[in-house]
LUMDREN-905055 format. One record per residue (C-alpha): x, y, z. Coordinates in pm, 1 decimal, padded with zeros to 6 digits. Example, Ala and Ser with C-alpha at 12.3 -4.5 7.8 and 13.67 -1.06 7.14 Angstrom:
REM LUMDREN-905055
<pt xx="01230.0" yy="-00450.0" zz="00780.0"/>
<pt xx="01367.0" yy="-00106.0" zz="00714.0"/>
This chain:
REM LUMDREN-905055
<pt xx="12751.2" yy="18981.0" zz="12060.8"/>
<pt xx="13107.2" yy="18852.6" zz="12116.0"/>
<pt xx="13293.3" yy="18799.2" zz="12440.8"/>
<pt xx="13667.5" yy="18848.8" zz="12392.0"/>
<pt xx="13942.3" yy="18779.3" zz="12644.0"/>
<pt xx="14316.1" yy="18853.0" zz="12611.7"/>
<pt xx="14582.6" yy="18715.4" zz="12844.3"/>
<pt xx="14963.8" yy="18728.0" zz="12818.6"/>
<pt xx="15195.4" yy="18449.3" zz="12933.2"/>
<pt xx="15395.6" yy="18707.4" zz="13130.4"/>
<pt xx="15299.9" yy="19043.9" zz="13275.1"/>
<pt xx="15666.0" yy="19148.7" zz="13280.0"/>
<pt xx="15969.9" yy="19090.9" zz="13060.1"/>
<pt xx="16333.8" yy="19173.2" zz="13126.0"/>
<pt xx="16439.2" yy="19526.0" zz="13038.9"/>
<pt xx="16732.1" yy="19588.0" zz="12803.1"/>
<pt xx="16711.7" yy="19230.7" zz="12667.9"/>
<pt xx="16664.6" yy="19135.2" zz="12303.4"/>
<pt xx="16522.3" yy="18814.2" zz="12157.3"/>
<pt xx="16231.4" yy="18774.6" zz="12398.7"/>
<pt xx="15888.0" yy="18635.1" zz="12305.2"/>
<pt xx="15542.4" yy="18725.4" zz="12428.2"/>
<pt xx="15254.7" yy="18478.0" zz="12395.1"/>
<pt xx="14902.8" yy="18622.2" zz="12396.4"/>
<pt xx="14600.6" yy="18398.0" zz="12447.5"/>
<pt xx="14294.8" yy="18522.0" zz="12256.0"/>
<pt xx="13959.9" yy="18364.9" zz="12342.1"/>
<pt xx="13642.5" yy="18446.1" zz="12144.8"/>
<pt xx="13292.8" yy="18321.5" zz="12224.1"/>
<pt xx="12931.1" yy="18416.9" zz="12163.3"/>
<pt xx="12813.5" yy="18638.6" zz="12450.3"/>
<pt xx="12440.4" yy="18588.5" zz="12394.8"/>
<pt xx="12217.8" yy="18331.7" zz="12231.0"/>
<pt xx="12174.0" yy="18377.4" zz="11856.6"/>
<pt xx="11829.0" yy="18274.5" zz="11740.7"/>
<pt xx="11919.2" yy="18176.4" zz="11386.4"/>
<pt xx="12215.9" yy="18069.9" zz="11180.9"/>
<pt xx="12293.8" yy="18139.2" zz="10819.5"/>
<pt xx="12191.2" yy="17914.4" zz="10534.6"/>
<pt xx="12423.6" yy="17614.2" zz="10501.8"/>
<pt xx="12574.5" yy="17506.3" zz="10169.9"/>
<pt xx="12761.5" yy="17173.6" zz="10180.0"/>
<pt xx="12945.4" yy="17036.4" zz="09878.2"/>
<pt xx="13064.6" yy="16674.9" zz="09893.9"/>
<pt xx="13371.7" yy="16599.7" zz="09680.6"/>
<pt xx="13404.0" yy="16221.0" zz="09665.8"/>
<pt xx="13680.2" yy="15993.3" zz="09540.3"/>
<pt xx="13531.3" yy="15730.4" zz="09306.0"/>
<pt xx="13855.7" yy="15574.0" zz="09185.6"/>
<pt xx="13869.5" yy="15194.6" zz="09162.6"/>
<pt xx="14012.9" yy="15149.9" zz="09512.6"/>
<pt xx="13685.7" yy="15274.8" zz="09662.2"/>
<pt xx="13541.6" yy="14933.9" zz="09563.8"/>
<pt xx="13747.0" yy="14765.3" zz="09836.3"/>
<pt xx="13536.1" yy="14619.0" zz="10116.0"/>
<pt xx="13542.6" yy="14704.3" zz="10486.4"/>
<pt xx="13315.6" yy="14507.6" zz="10720.5"/>
<pt xx="13137.5" yy="14345.9" zz="10421.6"/>
<pt xx="13060.4" yy="14676.2" zz="10248.4"/>
<pt xx="13256.0" yy="14857.5" zz="09981.0"/>
<pt xx="13390.9" yy="15197.7" zz="10075.4"/>
<pt xx="13173.4" yy="15361.6" zz="09810.3"/>
<pt xx="12863.6" yy="15190.7" zz="09956.3"/>
<pt xx="12954.9" yy="15331.9" zz="10297.5"/>
<pt xx="12981.2" yy="15679.7" zz="10143.6"/>
<pt xx="12632.8" yy="15653.2" zz="09990.1"/>
<pt xx="12493.7" yy="15519.7" zz="10317.8"/>
<pt xx="12647.3" yy="15820.0" zz="10495.3"/>
<pt xx="12477.9" yy="16065.9" zz="10260.3"/>
<pt xx="12143.9" yy="15892.3" zz="10314.7"/>
<pt xx="12186.0" yy="15920.1" zz="10692.5"/>
<pt xx="12234.3" yy="16294.8" zz="10660.3"/>
<pt xx="11906.2" yy="16335.5" zz="10472.8"/>
<pt xx="11720.9" yy="16105.0" zz="10711.3"/>
<pt xx="11837.3" yy="16307.4" zz="11009.9"/>
<pt xx="11699.1" yy="16644.3" zz="11115.0"/>
<pt xx="12036.9" yy="16812.1" zz="11092.7"/>
<pt xx="11963.0" yy="17021.7" zz="10782.1"/>
<pt xx="11708.1" yy="17302.6" zz="10765.4"/>
<pt xx="11462.7" yy="17309.3" zz="10476.5"/>
<pt xx="11650.9" yy="17581.9" zz="10290.3"/>
<pt xx="11997.4" yy="17427.1" zz="10338.1"/>
<pt xx="12147.0" yy="17291.6" zz="10016.2"/>
<pt xx="12388.3" yy="17014.2" zz="09924.1"/>
<pt xx="12581.6" yy="16926.5" zz="09609.0"/>
<pt xx="12781.6" yy="16616.7" zz="09513.0"/>
<pt xx="13090.7" yy="16602.2" zz="09292.8"/>
<pt xx="13279.2" yy="16281.6" zz="09215.2"/>
<pt xx="13632.8" yy="16248.6" zz="09085.1"/>
<pt xx="13863.8" yy="15978.3" zz="08953.9"/>
<pt xx="14057.2" yy="16061.6" zz="08636.3"/>
<pt xx="13804.1" yy="16342.1" zz="08581.6"/>
<pt xx="13552.9" yy="16541.1" zz="08787.7"/>
<pt xx="13177.0" yy="16517.4" zz="08747.4"/>
<pt xx="12877.6" yy="16700.6" zz="08897.4"/>
<pt xx="12643.6" yy="16430.5" zz="09025.8"/>
<pt xx="12412.2" yy="16675.7" zz="09200.0"/>
<pt xx="12413.3" yy="17055.9" zz="09162.9"/>
<pt xx="12312.9" yy="17250.3" zz="09472.6"/>
<pt xx="11969.7" yy="17124.3" zz="09575.4"/>
<pt xx="11748.8" yy="17215.0" zz="09872.2"/>
<pt xx="11737.4" yy="16952.0" zz="10146.2"/>
<pt xx="11359.1" yy="16930.4" zz="10106.4"/>
<pt xx="11396.2" yy="16781.3" zz="09757.3"/>
<pt xx="11483.0" yy="16441.3" zz="09897.1"/>
<pt xx="11357.1" yy="16241.8" zz="09599.0"/>
<pt xx="11592.9" yy="16422.9" zz="09360.4"/>
<pt xx="11883.5" yy="16387.1" zz="09602.6"/>
<pt xx="11822.9" yy="16016.6" zz="09668.3"/>
<pt xx="11802.5" yy="15942.7" zz="09295.5"/>
<pt xx="12140.7" yy="16112.1" zz="09244.8"/>
<pt xx="12303.5" yy="15856.8" zz="09476.4"/>
<pt xx="12258.9" yy="15594.5" zz="09203.2"/>
<pt xx="12516.3" yy="15784.7" zz="08994.4"/>
<pt xx="12787.4" yy="15754.2" zz="09261.6"/>
<pt xx="12985.1" yy="15463.9" zz="09120.7"/>
<pt xx="13351.8" yy="15378.2" zz="09106.1"/>
<pt xx="13531.1" yy="15458.9" zz="08783.4"/>
<pt xx="13883.7" yy="15439.0" zz="08649.0"/>
<pt xx="14224.5" yy="15465.3" zz="08808.3"/>
<pt xx="14306.9" yy="15824.0" zz="08901.0"/>
<pt xx="14269.8" yy="16063.0" zz="09193.1"/>
<pt xx="14230.9" yy="16410.1" zz="09045.8"/>
<pt xx="14128.4" yy="16577.7" zz="09369.0"/>
<pt xx="14219.1" yy="16925.1" zz="09244.9"/>
<pt xx="13977.2" yy="16891.5" zz="08954.5"/>
<pt xx="13697.6" yy="16785.8" zz="09189.8"/>
<pt xx="13771.0" yy="17072.2" zz="09428.6"/>
<pt xx="13770.1" yy="17322.7" zz="09142.7"/>
<pt xx="13424.1" yy="17210.5" zz="09028.2"/>
<pt xx="13297.9" yy="17231.4" zz="09386.6"/>
<pt xx="13453.8" yy="17576.6" zz="09431.3"/>
<pt xx="13274.8" yy="17708.7" zz="09123.3"/>
<pt xx="12943.0" yy="17592.1" zz="09270.4"/>
<pt xx="13012.8" yy="17731.2" zz="09618.3"/>
<pt xx="13194.6" yy="18059.7" zz="09575.4"/>
<pt xx="12897.3" yy="18286.0" zz="09500.1"/>
<pt xx="12670.0" yy="18142.6" zz="09770.1"/>
<pt xx="12578.0" yy="18361.5" zz="10068.0"/>
<pt xx="12588.3" yy="18176.8" zz="10398.1"/>
<pt xx="12796.2" yy="17907.6" zz="10567.7"/>
<pt xx="13000.4" yy="17735.8" zz="10296.2"/>
<pt xx="13152.7" yy="17392.0" zz="10357.7"/>
<pt xx="13337.1" yy="17153.8" zz="10129.9"/>
<pt xx="13372.8" yy="16791.2" zz="10243.7"/>
<pt xx="13654.2" yy="16610.3" zz="10061.5"/>
<pt xx="13696.4" yy="16232.7" zz="10089.0"/>
<pt xx="13978.0" yy="16032.5" zz="09929.2"/>
<pt xx="14163.3" yy="15705.5" zz="09983.5"/>
<pt xx="14455.7" yy="15759.6" zz="09745.1"/>
<pt xx="14750.4" yy="15979.8" zz="09657.5"/>
<pt xx="14648.4" yy="16289.6" zz="09464.2"/>
<pt xx="14741.3" yy="16300.1" zz="09093.8"/>
<pt xx="14708.4" yy="16679.6" zz="09054.4"/>
<pt xx="14858.3" yy="16849.0" zz="09365.8"/>
<pt xx="14944.5" yy="17162.7" zz="09165.6"/>
<pt xx="14576.7" yy="17209.0" zz="09083.1"/>
<pt xx="14491.3" yy="17164.9" zz="09452.8"/>
<pt xx="14733.3" yy="17446.7" zz="09540.8"/>
<pt xx="14571.7" yy="17676.7" zz="09283.2"/>
<pt xx="14224.7" yy="17605.0" zz="09420.3"/>
<pt xx="14334.6" yy="17674.0" zz="09778.9"/>
<pt xx="14386.6" yy="18046.3" zz="09723.1"/>
<pt xx="14037.2" yy="18080.2" zz="09576.2"/>
<pt xx="13884.3" yy="17881.6" zz="09862.4"/>
<pt xx="14043.6" yy="18115.7" zz="10115.9"/>
<pt xx="13926.7" yy="18424.6" zz="09924.6"/>
<pt xx="13571.2" yy="18283.5" zz="09908.4"/>
<pt xx="13556.5" yy="18192.0" zz="10282.0"/>
<pt xx="13501.1" yy="17822.4" zz="10210.5"/>
<pt xx="13631.2" yy="17584.9" zz="10477.8"/>
<pt xx="13719.2" yy="17225.0" zz="10392.9"/>
<pt xx="13670.4" yy="16911.8" zz="10599.7"/>
<pt xx="13926.4" yy="16675.2" zz="10446.0"/>
<pt xx="13878.5" yy="16302.1" zz="10510.3"/>
<pt xx="14156.8" yy="16055.0" zz="10432.6"/>
<pt xx="14065.9" yy="15685.1" zz="10427.4"/>
<pt xx="14327.3" yy="15412.9" zz="10480.7"/>
<pt xx="14700.8" yy="15479.0" zz="10457.2"/>
<pt xx="14766.6" yy="15564.7" zz="10090.0"/>
<pt xx="14664.0" yy="15931.7" zz="10094.5"/>
<pt xx="14893.1" yy="16230.8" zz="10142.1"/>
<pt xx="14832.6" yy="16353.7" zz="10497.5"/>
<pt xx="15055.5" yy="16658.4" zz="10451.8"/>
<pt xx="14843.3" yy="16777.7" zz="10159.1"/>
<pt xx="14508.9" yy="16712.8" zz="10328.6"/>
<pt xx="14628.1" yy="16885.6" zz="10646.5"/>
<pt xx="14743.8" yy="17180.1" zz="10436.6"/>
<pt xx="14400.2" yy="17199.6" zz="10271.3"/>
<pt xx="14229.8" yy="17212.6" zz="10610.6"/>
<pt xx="14485.6" yy="17454.8" zz="10756.9"/>
<pt xx="14462.0" yy="17704.5" zz="10471.3"/>
<pt xx="14081.4" yy="17698.0" zz="10462.8"/>
<pt xx="14031.3" yy="17692.4" zz="10843.3"/>
<pt xx="13873.0" yy="17349.4" zz="10820.0"/>
<pt xx="13942.3" yy="17013.1" zz="10981.0"/>
<pt xx="14138.9" yy="16700.4" zz="10877.7"/>
<pt xx="14011.7" yy="16351.9" zz="10962.6"/>
<pt xx="14163.6" yy="16005.1" zz="10929.4"/>
<pt xx="13948.6" yy="15694.5" zz="10889.5"/>
<pt xx="14100.8" yy="15347.0" zz="10900.5"/>
<pt xx="14002.4" yy="15095.0" zz="10632.8"/>
<pt xx="14106.0" yy="14793.1" zz="10843.7"/>
<pt xx="13959.0" yy="14646.9" zz="11161.1"/>
<pt xx="14083.0" yy="14830.2" zz="11472.5"/>
<pt xx="14145.0" yy="14668.5" zz="11808.4"/>
<pt xx="14031.9" yy="14992.9" zz="11967.0"/>
<pt xx="13893.8" yy="15320.2" zz="11841.5"/>
<pt xx="13936.2" yy="15679.3" zz="11947.2"/>
<pt xx="13830.5" yy="16016.8" zz="11811.3"/>
<pt xx="14147.4" yy="16012.4" zz="11597.9"/>
<pt xx="14132.8" yy="15647.4" zz="11492.4"/>
<pt xx="13788.5" yy="15564.3" zz="11351.6"/>
<pt xx="13692.4" yy="15286.1" zz="11113.3"/>
<pt xx="13548.1" yy="15399.5" zz="10780.2"/>
<pt xx="13233.2" yy="15199.3" zz="10858.4"/>
<pt xx="13153.5" yy="15478.9" zz="11107.8"/>
<pt xx="13157.8" yy="15741.7" zz="10830.8"/>
<pt xx="12782.6" yy="15815.9" zz="10864.4"/>
<pt xx="12835.5" yy="15928.0" zz="11223.0"/>
<pt xx="13147.2" yy="16125.7" zz="11128.1"/>
<pt xx="12954.0" yy="16318.6" zz="10863.2"/>
<pt xx="12664.8" yy="16383.9" zz="11102.3"/>
<pt xx="12900.5" yy="16504.2" zz="11375.2"/>
<pt xx="13089.0" yy="16744.6" zz="11148.6"/>
<pt xx="12774.4" yy="16884.8" zz="10988.9"/>
<pt xx="12628.5" yy="16919.2" zz="11337.5"/>
<pt xx="12913.4" yy="17154.4" zz="11423.4"/>
<pt xx="12859.9" yy="17344.1" zz="11097.1"/>
<pt xx="12494.3" yy="17402.7" zz="11186.1"/>
<pt xx="12606.8" yy="17566.3" zz="11513.0"/>
<pt xx="12811.8" yy="17835.3" zz="11337.7"/>
<pt xx="12636.6" yy="18163.7" zz="11410.1"/>
<pt xx="12923.4" yy="18410.3" zz="11365.7"/>
<pt xx="13097.5" yy="18407.6" zz="11029.1"/>
<pt xx="13415.9" yy="18530.8" zz="10867.5"/>
<pt xx="13594.8" yy="18664.0" zz="11175.0"/>
<pt xx="13890.5" yy="18883.7" zz="11079.0"/>
<pt xx="14159.0" yy="19035.0" zz="11300.0"/>
<pt xx="14369.2" yy="19346.3" zz="11255.9"/>
<pt xx="14675.0" yy="19408.0" zz="11474.7"/>
<pt xx="14848.4" yy="19743.7" zz="11508.8"/>
<pt xx="15193.2" yy="19727.2" zz="11673.0"/>
<pt xx="15440.1" yy="19992.0" zz="11784.1"/>
<pt xx="15774.7" yy="20015.1" zz="11607.3"/>
<pt xx="16012.7" yy="19731.4" zz="11692.0"/>
<pt xx="15742.9" yy="19482.3" zz="11792.1"/>
<pt xx="15646.3" yy="19216.9" zz="11535.3"/>
<pt xx="15401.9" yy="18931.6" zz="11492.4"/>
<pt xx="15571.3" yy="18592.5" zz="11451.1"/>
<pt xx="15284.1" yy="18346.3" zz="11442.4"/>
<pt xx="14911.3" yy="18292.3" zz="11503.2"/>
<pt xx="14785.3" yy="17943.6" zz="11583.7"/>
<pt xx="14425.5" yy="17841.8" zz="11637.5"/>
<pt xx="14450.6" yy="17593.3" zz="11924.4"/>
<pt xx="14086.6" yy="17510.8" zz="12002.7"/>
<pt xx="13868.1" yy="17334.3" zz="11900.5"/>
<pt xx="14096.3" yy="17238.5" zz="11606.5"/>
<pt xx="14463.3" yy="17332.5" zz="11576.5"/>
<pt xx="14601.6" yy="17498.3" zz="11264.5"/>
<pt xx="14823.9" yy="17786.1" zz="11163.3"/>
<pt xx="14664.3" yy="18115.6" zz="11060.7"/>
<pt xx="14816.7" yy="18272.1" zz="10748.8"/>
<pt xx="14982.3" yy="18603.5" zz="10842.8"/>
<pt xx="15131.1" yy="18714.7" zz="10510.1"/>
<pt xx="14846.5" yy="18959.9" zz="10454.3"/>
<pt xx="14620.1" yy="19149.6" zz="10693.3"/>
<pt xx="14346.1" yy="19130.2" zz="10801.8"/>
<pt xx="14404.7" yy="18780.9" zz="10940.7"/>
<pt xx="14124.3" yy="18532.2" zz="10872.5"/>
<pt xx="14011.2" yy="18349.7" zz="11188.4"/>
<pt xx="13714.4" yy="18148.9" zz="11057.0"/>
<pt xx="13362.7" yy="18101.1" zz="11197.3"/>
<pt xx="13238.5" yy="18064.8" zz="11556.0"/>
<pt xx="12990.7" yy="17813.3" zz="11696.3"/>
<pt xx="12722.6" yy="17917.6" zz="11943.0"/>
<pt xx="12833.6" yy="17679.7" zz="12219.6"/>
<pt xx="13211.0" yy="17654.4" zz="12171.7"/>
<pt xx="13476.0" yy="17920.2" zz="12203.5"/>
<pt xx="13762.8" yy="17966.1" zz="11960.7"/>
<pt xx="14106.7" yy="17997.9" zz="12118.7"/>
<pt xx="14410.5" yy="18142.8" zz="11941.1"/>
<pt xx="14772.6" yy="18178.7" zz="12046.5"/>
<pt xx="14956.5" yy="18486.6" zz="11918.3"/>
<pt xx="15336.1" yy="18489.4" zz="11931.7"/>
<pt xx="15519.6" yy="18823.5" zz="11922.8"/>
<pt xx="15887.4" yy="18917.8" zz="11891.8"/>
<pt xx="15982.4" yy="19175.9" zz="12153.7"/>
<pt xx="16263.1" yy="19430.8" zz="12107.4"/>
<pt xx="16503.1" yy="19543.3" zz="12379.5"/>
<pt xx="16325.5" yy="19806.2" zz="12590.3"/>
<pt xx="16423.0" yy="20016.2" zz="12894.7"/>
<pt xx="16242.8" yy="19986.2" zz="13228.1"/>
<pt xx="15889.6" yy="20099.3" zz="13143.5"/>
<pt xx="15525.0" yy="20007.6" zz="13096.7"/>
<pt xx="15434.1" yy="19984.3" zz="12729.4"/>
<pt xx="15110.7" yy="19949.8" zz="12533.3"/>
<pt xx="15278.4" yy="19754.3" zz="12255.2"/>
<pt xx="14976.5" yy="19725.6" zz="12030.3"/>
<pt xx="14604.1" yy="19676.8" zz="11987.2"/>
<pt xx="14371.2" yy="19421.5" zz="11831.6"/>
<pt xx="14041.3" yy="19479.0" zz="11649.1"/>
<pt xx="13798.4" yy="19208.2" zz="11535.5"/>
<pt xx="13544.1" yy="19219.8" zz="11252.6"/>
<pt xx="13269.1" yy="18964.1" zz="11190.4"/>
<pt xx="12932.8" yy="18890.9" zz="11028.8"/>
<pt xx="12608.5" yy="18757.2" zz="11173.5"/>
<pt xx="12331.3" yy="18580.2" zz="10976.0"/>
<pt xx="12116.0" yy="18794.1" zz="10748.5"/>
<pt xx="12311.3" yy="19112.8" zz="10823.0"/>
<pt xx="12425.5" yy="19340.2" zz="10541.9"/>
<pt xx="12710.4" yy="19498.8" zz="10737.2"/>
<pt xx="13011.7" yy="19373.6" zz="10928.7"/>
<pt xx="13032.8" yy="19425.9" zz="11303.5"/>
<pt xx="13342.1" yy="19547.1" zz="11488.6"/>
<pt xx="13465.0" yy="19484.2" zz="11842.2"/>
<pt xx="13771.6" yy="19640.3" zz="12001.0"/>
<pt xx="14030.3" yy="19779.6" zz="12016.2"/>
<pt xx="14187.8" yy="19555.3" zz="12280.8"/>
<pt xx="14518.7" yy="19682.8" zz="12415.4"/>
<pt xx="14823.4" yy="19457.2" zz="12460.9"/>
<pt xx="15029.4" yy="19585.9" zz="12751.1"/>
<pt xx="15361.7" yy="19467.2" zz="12892.8"/>
<pt xx="15596.4" yy="19590.9" zz="13165.4"/>
<pt xx="15976.4" yy="19581.3" zz="13135.9"/>
<pt xx="16170.8" yy="19528.9" zz="13458.0"/>
<pt xx="16524.7" yy="19463.3" zz="13583.9"/>
<pt xx="16390.1" yy="19224.4" zz="13849.1"/>
<pt xx="16453.2" yy="18871.4" zz="13718.2"/>
<pt xx="16226.6" yy="18711.1" zz="13979.3"/>
<pt xx="15933.7" yy="18917.5" zz="13852.5"/>
<pt xx="16020.1" yy="18859.1" zz="13486.5"/>
<pt xx="16015.6" yy="18477.9" zz="13511.1"/>
<pt xx="15661.8" yy="18459.5" zz="13652.1"/>
<pt xx="15422.8" yy="18304.9" zz="13398.5"/>
<pt xx="15049.0" yy="18250.5" zz="13363.9"/>
<pt xx="14996.5" yy="17873.9" zz="13382.9"/>
<pt xx="14683.0" yy="17867.9" zz="13167.3"/>
<pt xx="14859.0" yy="18040.3" zz="12879.2"/>
<pt xx="15162.5" yy="17813.3" zz="12916.4"/>
<pt xx="14938.0" yy="17505.1" zz="12905.2"/>
<pt xx="14807.5" yy="17621.2" zz="12568.8"/>
<pt xx="15163.0" yy="17688.2" zz="12450.0"/>
<pt xx="15255.3" yy="17331.2" zz="12545.8"/>
<pt xx="14947.4" yy="17196.0" zz="12367.1"/>
<pt xx="15050.8" yy="17381.6" zz="12051.7"/>
<pt xx="15400.4" yy="17234.3" zz="12076.3"/>
<pt xx="15279.7" yy="16872.0" zz="12074.2"/>
<pt xx="15219.4" yy="16887.1" zz="11697.8"/>
<pt xx="15577.8" yy="16998.4" zz="11633.0"/>
<pt xx="15720.2" yy="16734.4" zz="11867.9"/>
<pt xx="15525.1" yy="16450.8" zz="11703.0"/>
<pt xx="15619.6" yy="16568.2" zz="11351.8"/>
<pt xx="15985.4" yy="16572.6" zz="11455.5"/>
<pt xx="15958.0" yy="16217.9" zz="11593.7"/>
<pt xx="15797.2" yy="16086.9" zz="11274.6"/>
<pt xx="16069.1" yy="16244.4" zz="11058.9"/>
<pt xx="16339.4" yy="16091.8" zz="11283.1"/>
<pt xx="16185.9" yy="15743.6" zz="11299.2"/>
<pt xx="16357.5" yy="15584.4" zz="10997.9"/>
<pt xx="16704.9" yy="15726.7" zz="11053.8"/>
<pt xx="16715.7" yy="15716.8" zz="11434.7"/>
<pt xx="16443.2" yy="15504.1" zz="11600.1"/>
<pt xx="16595.9" yy="15552.9" zz="11945.4"/>
<pt xx="16585.6" yy="15932.4" zz="11912.9"/>
<pt xx="16230.2" yy="15917.0" zz="11777.2"/>
<pt xx="16121.7" yy="15707.2" zz="12075.5"/>
<pt xx="16274.7" yy="15961.8" zz="12312.0"/>
<pt xx="16090.3" yy="16248.7" zz="12141.8"/>
<pt xx="15761.6" yy="16055.1" zz="12146.5"/>
<pt xx="15813.7" yy="15999.7" zz="12518.6"/>
<pt xx="15832.1" yy="16375.7" zz="12568.4"/>
<pt xx="15509.3" yy="16422.6" zz="12372.2"/>
<pt xx="15347.6" yy="16147.0" zz="12577.6"/>
<pt xx="15436.9" yy="16319.0" zz="12905.2"/>
<pt xx="15268.6" yy="16634.1" zz="12778.4"/>
<pt xx="14950.0" yy="16451.7" zz="12678.2"/>
<pt xx="14929.8" yy="16283.8" zz="13017.9"/>
<pt xx="14960.8" yy="16613.2" zz="13201.0"/>
<pt xx="14707.3" yy="16770.6" zz="12965.6"/>
<pt xx="14477.9" yy="16467.8" zz="13019.2"/>
<pt xx="14456.4" yy="16401.2" zz="12646.0"/>
<pt xx="14385.0" yy="16029.6" zz="12683.9"/>
<pt xx="14314.5" yy="15956.0" zz="12317.0"/>
<pt xx="14644.3" yy="16102.9" zz="12202.5"/>
<pt xx="14830.9" yy="15933.2" zz="12487.5"/>
<pt xx="14694.5" yy="15598.1" zz="12366.6"/>
<pt xx="14805.5" yy="15671.6" zz="12009.6"/>
<pt xx="15153.0" yy="15766.8" zz="12130.7"/>
<pt xx="15170.9" yy="15443.9" zz="12332.3"/>
<pt xx="15094.9" yy="15251.3" zz="12014.0"/>
<pt xx="15359.2" yy="15443.8" zz="11818.2"/>
<pt xx="15621.2" yy="15391.7" zz="12090.8"/>
<pt xx="15548.3" yy="15018.3" zz="12101.1"/>
<pt xx="15567.8" yy="14995.3" zz="11721.8"/>
<pt xx="15900.3" yy="15177.3" zz="11700.5"/>
<pt xx="16047.0" yy="14956.3" zz="11973.9"/>
<pt xx="15947.3" yy="14637.3" zz="11793.6"/>
<pt xx="15971.8" yy="14733.1" zz="11424.8"/>
<pt xx="16220.5" yy="15023.7" zz="11444.5"/>
<pt xx="15986.1" yy="15245.6" zz="11241.9"/>
<pt xx="15642.8" yy="15408.7" zz="11260.9"/>
<pt xx="15395.8" yy="15264.3" zz="11011.7"/>
<pt xx="15201.9" yy="15484.6" zz="10771.2"/>
<pt xx="14864.6" yy="15427.8" zz="10937.9"/>
<pt xx="14993.4" yy="15516.5" zz="11286.1"/>
<pt xx="15185.0" yy="15818.3" zz="11152.4"/>
<pt xx="14873.3" yy="15954.8" zz="10982.4"/>
<pt xx="14660.6" yy="15903.2" zz="11291.9"/>
<pt xx="14920.7" yy="16077.4" zz="11508.9"/>
<pt xx="14947.8" yy="16378.3" zz="11277.8"/>
<pt xx="14571.6" yy="16420.7" zz="11260.2"/>
<pt xx="14536.9" yy="16360.8" zz="11634.7"/>
<pt xx="14769.9" yy="16646.7" zz="11723.4"/>
<pt xx="14541.4" yy="16881.8" zz="11529.4"/>
<pt xx="14202.8" yy="16759.2" zz="11651.2"/>
<pt xx="14241.3" yy="16666.7" zz="12019.6"/>
<pt xx="14098.8" yy="16893.0" zz="12289.7"/>
<pt xx="14286.0" yy="17040.6" zz="12583.1"/>
<pt xx="14220.3" yy="16966.6" zz="12949.7"/>
<pt xx="14441.4" yy="17197.5" zz="13156.1"/>
<pt xx="14704.5" yy="17059.3" zz="13388.5"/>
<pt xx="14908.7" yy="17250.0" zz="13641.8"/>
<pt xx="15206.0" yy="17035.9" zz="13746.9"/>
<pt xx="15526.5" yy="16884.1" zz="13611.9"/>
<pt xx="15495.0" yy="17008.9" zz="13253.3"/>
<pt xx="15810.4" yy="16968.5" zz="13039.4"/>
<pt xx="15973.9" yy="17307.4" zz="12995.2"/>
<pt xx="16030.6" yy="17500.2" zz="12673.2"/>
<pt xx="16401.0" yy="17409.1" zz="12708.3"/>
<pt xx="16310.8" yy="17037.1" zz="12720.4"/>
<pt xx="16113.7" yy="17076.4" zz="12398.7"/>
<pt xx="16386.8" yy="17273.0" zz="12220.2"/>
<pt xx="16648.4" yy="17013.3" zz="12316.5"/>
<pt xx="16432.5" yy="16725.3" zz="12196.1"/>
<pt xx="16339.6" yy="16885.4" zz="11864.5"/>
<pt xx="16665.6" yy="17065.2" zz="11795.9"/>
<pt xx="16484.1" yy="17398.3" zz="11755.4"/>
């Protein structure tokens, strides 16, 4: 059912040397065609505070939201037994539509008339809690789509809901509109729930990219994201890692098709769902103890997962992680370029975050760090992110700061851009450590 590939960034490490790292690339894809997917449950959690009345391209933002929901129903993207629900929130949360089968279009369309802007207030946590209560006991693919254009009034409630979302295997697509919303919070929501963050601009753009889309294109954004959800044929992948004494797991990052950190406080580690036509790629970072000259099986990995309409969980593995320790420095420095490309891709997010934090106190240093990130995106052929970095570099040169809209787009872009491997002239790990001070 699953095709799994493991590859280490080095086959050999130096013997009798402490403080070394080992990066392991884990690729998972569907090995054979799956004829059916699970039932899809999508809950829309929509901001209806007063600011959603603002117009973009002659339509209010709330009108664009309703238009987007209509486009979903008019498309063929949902199966007859798929269900959707709609929750709105401003100073309070309200169920506009409980879960309803996609075939009941008349009932769903009539519910759109209740989606109206209300009072001042952005109680996102309250809206997410109502949505969670509707979703948590459903059996199938569970998605929550959150859309907001303002700062959240109840972040503590959001944090409480997050733990329950993770436990219930509900992933969140979080959409921030404009430049008033808290990108750190929305990114955290998507990271914790193995979802995806998106940024939509509420002003006219000179140019658009996959990370910089006008809110008027929301119908196509919704259709694209739900299209990916309908391709998920393997659900709730979990990983267990058994390591020999002295070896330890430092970090797991999903690096394709969306980048986020996997929580490693408790095992098994939740890796999310898998689409039928796209592989998931993860980067595992291990701390390696000082070892004598030897060949060591340092640990093993096992994966567990579910397929549609199956009562039991499947298992694949174990997959051994082996490493050789040598005194030969020339052998120890040899690296696998593919794995290192993914390591560099992972590092772009950290580099950009460092530049944004430096921008107000040291614009010159921030520009230098952005230049390093730009060189990486060029070598990785990430043209969209290169263009965004060019815009940020130009802005910091002229204004001596990075504006909120550009900063949000950059942060989201580093998590949602795809990788195209490069082989030459990549900045080294030392270059990155020097630029970021880490």
